[in-house]
Every structure is written in structure tokens, then in C-alpha cells.
N, C-alpha and C positions, 0 to 999 in steps of 0.2 A: 604553147609552150614556149619558153624563151631559150635563146642561145642554141637553136638546133644544130647549127653548124659545128659548134665545138663539140658537140656530142655524136656527130656523125649520123644524125637521125633525119636529116632533111631529104634524103633520097628515099626513105622507107615509107611506105603507105600506112594508113591507119590500122588496116587489117593485118599487115605484117608486124606491127608493134603490138597489137593486142594479142597475137598468137605468141610472139616472144616474151611477152609479159606474163603469160599463163604459168610458165614454169618458175620464173625468177620471183615474181611478185606474190603469187597465190600458192605456191608450193607449200608453204607451212601450214596456212589456214585450210588448204585443201585436203590435207591428210588428217585433219582432226577427227573427221567422222570415224576414223578406224577405232579410236579409243575414248571418246567423249561420253557416249551414252554406256559404253561398257563400264567406265568408271563410276557412273551414277548408279548402275543396278547390279553389276556382277557381285556374286557372293565372295569373290576373291579380293574385292576392293576394300580397303580399310574403312571407307566412309560411304558405304552403299546404303540405299533404301529399298524397301519392298516393292516388288513389281506389280503394283496394283493400277487399276484403270485410272484413278484419279492421279496417282503419282507420275504415270507415264504422260498423261496429258499435261500436267503442270511442269515437268522437266522439259518436255519437248517445246512447250510454250516458252519458257524461259530462254531456251536456246535459241528459237526463232527470233525473239524479240531482242536478245542480246546482239545478234547479227544486224538487225534492223537499226537499233539505236546507236550502237557503238561503231559499227563498220559503215553503214550506209549513211547515216546522218552525221555522226562525228567525223569520221576520217573522209568519206567520199564528198560530203557537201561542204564541210568547214575546214578541216585540217589541210586538205590538199590546196586550199587557197594560199597557205603559207609557203610561197614559192620563192625561194633564196636563189635568184639567177638560175632557176631550173632545178636546183637541188632540194631534197627534203631530208627528214631524219632530225633526231633530237639535237644534235649539235648545230645543224643549220637553223632550226627553230630558235636555239638558245641565241645564236648570232643576230637573228631578226628581232628577238624580244629585248636585246640589249643595245640595239643600233642607236636608239635615241633616248637612252636612260642615263645619259651623262650627269644630268642634274640631280638624280636621285641614286646616289651611290650604293645606299644600302639595299635598295631594290635590285639594282644591277648585280651586286655581289650575290644576293639571294638567287637571281635568275642564273647566274654562271654556275653557282654550286648545284642547283637544282639540274641543270643540263648536264653537268659532269657526272652526277650521281645517276641519272637516267642512262647515260652512255655506259657507265661502269656496270649497271644492271643488265644491260644488253649483251655484255661479254658473258655473264652467267647463263642468259638464255641461249647464246650461241654454243655453249658447251653441252647443255641439256637436249636441245632440239635434235641434233643428229642421233643421239642415243636413244631416246624414246621414240622418235619416228621409225628408224630402222628395226629396232627391237619389236615394236608393235606389229610391224608389217611381217617380219619373220615369225612371230607367234601365230600368224595365220595358218602355217603349216600344222600346228597342233590344234588350234581352234576350229579349222575348217575339216578336221578329221583326216588330214593327209598322212599323219604319222600313225594312224591306227587308233584303236580305243584302248583306254586304260583297263587293266585287269580288274576283275571283280573282287579279288582278295585285297583287303586293305593294305597290308604290308607290301604286297607286290605292286599295287597302285602307287603307294608313295615312292617305291623305287623306281617305277617307271616314270613318274612325273619328275623326279631328280634328273634321270637320264635325258629326258625331253628337254628339261630346262638347261642342261649343259649343252645339249646339241643346238638349241636356239641361240644361247649365248655365243658358242663357237662360230655359228653362221654369221651372227651379228658382227663380231669382232673381225672376221675376215672381211666383210663388206666395208666396215669402217676403215680398217687399215688400207684397203685398196682405194678407197675414196680419198683419204688424205694423202696417199702416196703419189697420186697422179696430179696433184693440185699444181705442181710446178709447171705442167704443161700448158695451164691457163684454160679458161673456158670459152674463148673465142670461137674455137672450131666446134665444140660439142654443144655449144649454147644453143645453135639453130635447131637442135633436135629436142630441146627440153620442151618447147612449147607444144609441138604435136602429140608428145607423149603425155603431157599433162592435160592437153585437151581431150585425148582419149580417156584419160582418168575421170575428168569431170563428166564426160558423156556416160561412163560406166556407173558413176555415183548416181546420175539421174535415172538411168535404165533400172538399176536395182531398186531405187526408191519407188519408181512407178510401178513395178512388178509387185510390190508389197501393198502399195496403196490401193490397188484394184481389188485386194482382198480384204482391206480393212479401212475404208474411207472415212470412217468415224474419226480417225486420228487428225483430219482436217480441222477439227474443232480446236486444235491447239493454237491456230492463228488467233484465237480470241484471247487478248492478254489477261483476261479475268482468270484464266486457269492457272497461269503463272502466279498472279498475284494471290490467288486463293491458296495455292500451294505453300508460298511463303509465309502467309499470315496464319495458316492452321498447322503447318508442319513441325512447328516448334524447333528445337535446336537441331535435329536432323535435317529438316528442311532448309535451315540457314547454311549449315555446313556444306550441303550439296551443291551450293553456289560455286564452291571452289572447283568442283568437277564440271559444273556447267560452263565455267570460264574457258575450259579447254577448247571450246568450240570457236572462241574469238582469238585464241593465241595465233600470232602471225598478222594480226591487224597493223602492228607498227610498220611491218614490211611494205604495206601499201603506200605509206609516206616516205619511208626511207629509200625506196627504190624509184621515187617519182623522177629523179634526175635521168634515170636510164631510159624512160619511156615516155614520161609526160603524163599529166593528169588526165587528159582526154581518153588515151587508150586504156588506162587502169580503169577508169569509171565505166568505159563500155565493156571491157572484159568481165568486170564484177557483175553489172546488171544483166548483161546478155547471156552469160554462160554460168559463172562461178556461183552466184547467189541462188539462182534457180536449182543448180545441181545439188548444192549443199543442203538447201531446204527440202527438196524431195528426198534426199537420202536420209536426213534426220527424221522426216515423216515416215519414211519406209520403215526405218528401224523401230519407231514407235508403234506402227502398225503390226510389225512382226511380234513384238513383245506383248502386245495386247492379246495376240492369239496364241502365242507360245512363250509365256513368261519364263519357262525353264532354259530358254536359250540366251538368257541375260549375260552369260559368261562370255559371249562373243557375238552380239547381234549383227555387227557388220559382215563378217564372213559367212554367217548363217543365212543371210539374204539370198546368196548365190546358190544356184542348183549345184549338185554334187560335181557335175562335169566341168563347171567354171570355176571351181575353188582354186585349182592350181594356177590357171591363167590370172585370176584375180590376185592371188598371192604375189605372183611375179609382177604384176602391174602395180600393185601396192608398194612393193619393195623398190620398183623403178621410181615410183612417185615420191617416196620417202627420200631416196637418195638425191634426187632433184631438189626436194625441199631442203635437205641438209646442205646441198651445194650453195643454195641461195643464202643460207644463213652463214656459212663459211665466208662466201664473197663479200656479204654485208659486214662481217667482222673485220675483214681486210680493210674495207672502206672506212669503217669507223676508226681503225687504228690509224690509218693514213690522216684523217681529219685531226685526231687528237695530237699526232706528232707535229703536224704543221702548224697547229694552233698554240703549240708549246705546253701541252699538257702530258705528253709522253716523251722519253728520250728518243733520240734518232736511233732507228733500227733499219736492217736490211730490207728494202722494199724493192722488189723486181717488177718491171712492167713486161706483161707477157704478150702484149700487142702493140704494134706501132700505130694502129688506127683507132682502137677503142681505149680511152684514157682510163676508164673503170676497171680494166683488165689488170690486176696487180696480184702478186704473190708474195707473201710475207713469211718466211721460213720459220721464224721464230713462234710467231702466232700459230701457224700451221701445225707444228709438232706439238706445242703446248695444248692446243685444242684436241689433238688426237689422243694424246696421254690422258687427258682429263675425261674424254668421252669413254675411252675403254676403262678407266677406273671406275666411272659411273656405272657401266655394264656389270662389272665385277661386283661392285658393292650393292646394286639395288636388284640386279637379276631379272626382274620382270618389269613390264611397261606400267603395270599397276603401282608398283613400288615407286617407280620414277615419277609417276603422275603426282605423288605427294610433294615432290620437289619442284614440279613445274607449276608455273602460274604466279608465284609470288612476285618474282622479279618483273614479270611482264606487266602485271596489274599496276605496280608502282611506277613503271615506265610510262604507262598510259595516263596515269594521274598526273605525272610531272609534265607530259605533253600538254594536257589540259590547262595546267598552270601557266606554262610558257606561252600557250596561245592567248590566253587572257592577257598577258603583258604585251605581246605582239599586237594584239587588236587594240588595246588602250593606248600604247605609245607610238606605234608604227602607223596604224590605220586610223588612229583617232577616233575609235568607236566610243560612244558614251557608255557609262557604267551601266545604265538601264538596258543597254543592248548587249553588252558582253558578260556581265555578271550573271544574269539568270541562265543564259545558255551554258556557260562554263559550269555553273552550279549544278545543273541537271547531269551533265556528264560526270562531274566529280563525285556526286552522291551515288551514281551507280557503281562507279570505280572503287570508292571507299567501301561499299557494300562487298564487292569482290575481294578487295584487300583483306578485310576482316575475316571473310570465310576462308581464304587461303591461308591466313596466319594460324588458323586452327591446325593446319598440317606443318607447323614450324618444326616440331620435333620428330616429325615422320620424314623429313628430308627437305622441308621448306627453307631451313637454315642454309643450305648449301649455296643457292645462287645469291643470297643476301651476303653470305661470307665472301663469295667470289667478288660481288659488286663492291663490298666495302673495302676489301684489299686493293682493288684497282682504283677505287676512289681515292684511297690514302696515297696511292702512289702518284696518281695524277695532280692532286693538290699539293703534294710534297715536292713534285718535280717543278711546278709552276712557281711555288714559293721560293723554292731553292734558287732558280734562275733569276727571280727577282733580287734576292739577297746578293748574288754574285755580281749582277750588273750594278747594284748600289755600291758594293764593296770597290769595285773597279772605277766607278765614277768618281769616288772620293779622291783618287789619286790621278785622275785623267786630266789632260788639258785639250783645249779645242784643236781642230784641225787648222783653223785659221791662225791660231797663236803659233802653232808649230811652224807653219809655213812662213810667218813673219820672222821667227827667230832663225830659221835656216837661211833665209835671205841675207841677214847680216853676219852670218858665221862662215867659217871656212870648213865646208864638209866636202869630201871627195865624192865626185860623180862617177859612177860606173855604168857602162852601157846597158840598155835594155829597158824593160818595163816591169815594175814590181806592183803587184796587186795585194794590198792589204785587206783582208777580210775583217769587218768589225760588225758587232751586233747593234751598236748605237750610232745612228748617223750623226755626224758632227764631232764625235769623240775620236782622238787619236788612238789608233789600236796599240795596245801594250806590245804587240809584236814589233811594231816600227821602232818604238822607244828602245827595246832591247837590242834591235838590230843596230841602231845608231850607237848604242853603249858599247856593243862588242866589236863592230867593224868600222865605226867612225866614217861610214860611207853610206851613200844613198843612190838609188838608180836615177837615171836621166829622167825617166817619166814614172811618176808615182800615182797610182789610182786607189782611192779608198772606196771599198765596195760593201754595201749593206744590203742584206736580203730581208724582206718583210713578208709576212703573211697577212692577207686582207680578210675581212669578215664576210667574204663572199667565196663561193666554190671555185670559180673560174675567173681569172683575169685575162681580158683579150690581149693580143699581141701589142696593140697600140698602147697599152698602159703598163706594159711589164717592165720597161726600162726608162729610167730618168737619168739624164746625164747634165752635170753642172761643172763648169771650169772655176777652179778655186784660185788658181794663179799659174805663173809660167811653169808648165809641165806637171801641173797638179790637178787632178779630176776626182770627182765624187760621183759614184754610180749607185743608184738605188734600184734594186730588182724586186719585182713584186710578183707574187703568186697567190693563188686562191688556195683555200684549205684542202681542196681535193687535187692540188697539183703538186709534183715534186720538183723543186728547183733544180735547173740544169745551167751551171754557171757558164760554161763555154757557149751554150746557145744564147744566153742573155748578153754576153760579151760581143758576140757577132752581130746582135741587133744594135749595138751602139754605132755602127756604121750610118745608121739613120739619123744619128745626132752629131755627125762631123767628128767622130772619134773612132779610129781604126785600131782594133785590138786583136792580136793573134793569140788565142790561148796556149797554142803549142810552143809559142816562143816567149811567153811571159813567165814570170816567177811569182808563184803565190805564197804569201806569208800568212800563216795562221798561228793565232794564240791557243794555247792549250792550258785550260785551267786544271790545277791540281787541287781538289776541295779538301780543306782542312776543317773538321768540326771543332767548334770552339765553345767556350762558356758565354760568349757574348750574346745579347739579345737577338733572337732570330727565330729559330724553330727549336723544338724539343731535340735533346741530344740524340735520341733514337731516330728521329726523322733526319737529322743532319747526317748520320751514318747511313740511313737508307738512300738519300740523295747522293752521297759520295759513292756508294755501290752502283747506283743507276748510272752515274757519270762514267764509271769505269766500263760498264757493259754497253754504253752507248756506241753506236757505229761512228767512226771518225768522220769529222766534217768533210775532209777531202774526198772520201768515198761517197758520202751521201749527197754532196753537191756535184758529183761527177766531174771533179776537177782532174786534169789530165795526170797520169801516173808520171812520177819523176820530175814534176814542175812545182812540187810543194816543199816548203821549209816550215817546220813547226817549232815554236818557241814556247816553252812552258813557263807557267806562273803559279805559285801558290796563293790560293785564295782562302781566307778564314771567313766563315759564315756564322 
């Protein structure tokens, strides 16, 4: 693994990293056994199939081989090779894929759009995962018989089911509210407990599976892929549609790549092959063996595997595991938001660092509360995990396909693989994922539209923001002069010099900031020492300290500073300025005056974007966090000068 020092992992043993990775990386995929086979066979599922011997063998075979082909082969063997300075995830892969595509602008644009859409879809996944995971675990109270049995009378049974549904929803909502309400504390302290709890969860999955396998070892025939293929080719439309439920077994696969930066590829591979994969395989086989013996338990095969005395502990452990899985998705959404902000695809928002030592520990209030409200709305709207399962999977399958396409671009342009090497491999993965997408789209009107709508809305926001910022820069560049030209004109003129250091923030290196031109116009004066400072974000997650600051002397008492950060780093202007002492420039942020230009966006009829997108960009600009706050510039040292910009 690269750049271990910057991630604080160099002192941790591989065993420690494997244990820590269990909760964060495998939480989502590890809770899938609660609802995957249930959605395939439960009479309450809208797309269930009959619990016959052949169907059980076929479905379990499809589950096992989906785990093997998509998770083991695609992600663990190939995708984890796409290491962007230690980081993974769809935006990191997008940066890798476009790194050397300057000569093919159309392909570069396609790769960027695909990466942005994949990232946008993950926001939809981040909303659904906490809701379906916690809800499915709490439903174990009813499915495991802990809330008693339904009355025999039909009307009384319906009323009882309604009461139980509201009770389960209430418990789920309380858990979700508590989960989101404690996010501001950060996960640095509680994170160390995630691994052991999730480790216990996977051991429990294996034990439950083995207990049923001993009673029905014939289910081991599911390892033969012929049963899955036979099921697909003879099952007709119902057999194809069930792929949408089978895919639930591999949701969370993206987390293996997205969280690579926290733990490294080695510990993730070890954790998967040594514990997670065996536990998942044994549990799915155990559920299949149970259904072969007792098909009437299809409404809740997972919780029915446990003896009656173990049902309550299993429900509590399942709830803890789903909360941990939800925490991992929430943290991942924070990281994704930070990357999008730094790369210029989302407006600056309030991002708080909750740990001085772990860089990945951040808290974003706006995202946190938006996720919570969306999760609660989903629980109220869908009410059961079976209904939510219809909305789950569409976004994840599309993100997986996008990952495959971006991997192909990276393999061809960055690693120089031949087409004969890259294309067949990616074609195999893509064909499997297209089949899953097609099956999931059948559930579009049952709820599958929701994550796509969320993804489309965020994609529009990201592309609008990026395009709007380009138009703003182009508009300002038309009336700008170079810094060298300004310095030359000031040398020949009579301008009053005032004591102190003025730091002018500019988004384009070499361009005279509008704030300086306005200051000269209004005050007819300039500070004794003037510094032009530009902050840039690199196509890599972390920029080492040696490359974060570049200092250039432009003239007598005129300096240009370029501050660099990775897309997983938040710029800290005072810290960057202190590093200038290594370049023979002493700057005290507490005694300097910072001048910032503030653009007031005016939508216009001139060519640029559609008017509704211009208004969206204007609104986003107003909601964005002020640069002084985002860049952590000292309070009371900032002067803002506004300028109207037509786009």
C-alpha cells in the first residue's frame, strides 16, 4: 500500500487492519444475508418464485457465483489494482482513467461524465442502505417470533400485522435518528469496536450456516454453476427477474474499492478470503438447506435458522451489524462529498474534521441531516424491507458497470494494456452487470426510480456547478490583465503604499484578482507587500508536504504562491502560508490582510447554459460556504469585494 504515513497506518499490523476493515469495508455486503434469499422466495416479496428444490439450487448457485465473479475476481483481483496514491472509489478511478487522455478529449469527457454519474448514484445508495439494513434487522423481532404469533382470525391478523409494522417502523426510526444524531462526534473513538462486533457477526453467519448444512448437505451442489445457468435458461421471465433479488447479495461490493485508502488492498483481500467469503457462502448454503427441508419458512429463512433461545441475541447482533454497515455508508458519503467539492463538482459546504490524526474522519452537517430526512422518508413511504428491496440495486448495478468502463479506460491509457487483454476481461464483467441492470429495471416503478432520481438530481447539480464555474472564470478572464502587466504599470505610476501584507486570493494563476483592481480603484493605495495566492486541487487524493506550496517572486515586494491539495484534503490557508518560510518568504497570517472577490451571479440570455441551470447555479452559489470560512482564513483579517458576473 502507498503513502502509509499519510494515512497513519504504518504503525498498525496487518491483523489490526484486517479486523478494523471488517466493519467499515464489509458491513454492507455482510448484512445482505438477512434479506437476499428472503426477497427471492418470500410470498410477501413482489417478485418471488416457488420454493422448489430446483429453484433453491439455482438461486443459491447464482448467489455464490455472483460473489465469486464480481467480488472475488473483478474487485479483489483487478479493480483493487487501480490504486490512486492509496485511494480508491469511482472518483479516484475517474482521475486515473483521464490522467493521460488529453489527446482524446471526447473520451476524456465521456470518462468524466461516467465518473460523475457513478458518484451521483452512490448518493442514492447511501440513502437506501441505512433504511433497508436497519429495517430488515428490526423485522427479525417479528420474523423470529419474538413478538408473538398472529391471530388466526383474518381481520384480527390484519390488524395485528399493521400494529407490528408500525412498531417495527418506530424502532427503526429511533435507531436511525440516534445514528445520525451522534455523527458530529466522529467515528475515531467508536471505530475500533466496529471490527470485533462485525467479526462476531461473520462468525455467527458461518455457525448458523453450518448448523443447517449438517442437516441438508445436498445444497452443496449449488457450487456447480450449471444449476444457476439451468435456472436462468429454463426459468423464463420469472427466472430472469429474480436476478434483481440475487444482486442484493453483492450490494456493498463498491465499498471494497472505495475504502481501499483507509486499509490498503492487502488487508481487504485477507479479510475477504479468510473470513467474509466463507461466512457468507456458508450462510447462503445454510439458508438454502433450511428451505429445502422447510419451504414454509421462506418468509424469513435467515432468522429461522437460529434456535428459539438465540433469536433475540441474533436480532440484537443483526441490528448492531446493520448500524455499523449504515455508519460505513454515511462515512463513505462524506468522503465522496469532500472529493466532489475539492474537484470542483459541488459548491463548498461546511466540512468539519473530527480527528486531528485520521484525515478520513470528517463530518458534513448538511449531508448528514439530508441523509437522515431521506432515510426516514423512505421508511415511512416503503414501510417494509421487501418494499425497499425494490428500490435497492438499480443504482449499485449502474455504478458497478461504470466502474468496469472506467477500469477499461485506465487499463488502456494509464497501464497501456492491449485491447486483446483489456476488452475481453471487461466485456465479461459488463455482460454480467448489464444482466443485473436489466433485471433490476423491471422493479423501476416499484421503487427503482428513486435512487435513479436522486442520482440524476445530483448529477445535474454537479455538472451545472462545474460548467457554471467555467463560465464565471471565462467571463472574468475577458476583462482581466496579467499580474506582470499590473506590476509594470504600478512601477511607473504614483500609488500610495500602506504598511502591511495584502494577500489576494485568485482562482487563476497569473491573472490579476478583481479584488485588487477594485481596491486600487476605491482606495488609490496598495500594501507594501502584495501576495497573489492560488489554490489548486490535484488529480490525486493526497499531496505530500514537499509539494503543497510553490513560491515565485514577481518583482519588488510582489509574490505569487500556489497552494496544492489532493481531492481528499481540505485546504488550510494559514498552514500553507507558514510553509512559505521554507521558500524564503515569511508570512504571518494573523498580521496579514486577505482580499477575496465575491461573484454575484446574474443569469443572462447570452450563450452558456439553459436559463434554469443558470438559476440553479446562482442558487447554489448563494448556499455555498464563504471562501474565508472554507479555507480557514483568520476571522477579522478578510475584506470581501463583490462583482456582478453574467453567465
